[in-house]
Phi, psi and omega in degrees: 000127181286136177284167175278134173217159190301329184276357182298137174268129188236138169245134180245121181242114186250119177274089188300323180297312181296316180296317181301308184295323178295313181295323181288316185289327183268321188240349187054038178226174179253162181282141170268095185291334176294314178294322178300312181295319180299315180292321181298320184280316177048058175072005179269182183267113180283120177269309178212145170230119183234129174253125180263114187235158179248128175274115183244013180061035175268160193294326184259006189292325178297321178295320177298315180297319178295320179297319178299319180293320178298325180290331181127006177273140164278136180255135171246123188245132177234137177283143176291139179259132175249127182267168183304328180276004178093348179289155183236147179211141171193125172209163185246017186306311182293315179300315178296318180296316179297317178297317180298316179295319178295320182284343186305326180283349186246359182225164175261333185222137171246126176257114178264118179261085182191156174249009186288118181297342179298342181272002181295321178294324176298316179302314179300317180297312181298317180295321176299328179277000177090014179264133175287136178239124176244142179241134174239121181194176174274120185305321183293343178239010177269139179291133180303320183296330177287314179299320184294326184267351179283150175291327180210147178230127176251117178276107180300334180289337179291334180229056184298333178293336179274317192262356180242147178266000000 
């Protein structure tokens, strides 16, 4: 496992949907994305910070998207899909994975801000490519297989006063 050092180039990929639902279900609060980004970078060189968000036509979402950009995140926005039976779906798993694989040649570390176990195979792939993988999520809602394959895991719940608004 590669240690953290000041010259490391870091990409931070934040699954806003996953973080939102985890913070709401456990704490009924929202994520402090400025604190999240600061902890993810930790004095290293930030190459890219991308927040993957879903447009659900809620009243404050444009303000939220602008706030993410002000903090330093590039936002990638996907509209929620509603199917004929009324069910809704929107996720960024494939988009985040493709971005992580694309960025792997340009960074030393990828910080995945999600607890979604679907990203465990991505972690294995990135580590095989020589990229350090760190995961930031709430332990109580993070998939064990994701935590187990990461080089480092930051439990946002251990410092909820820092990471929640």
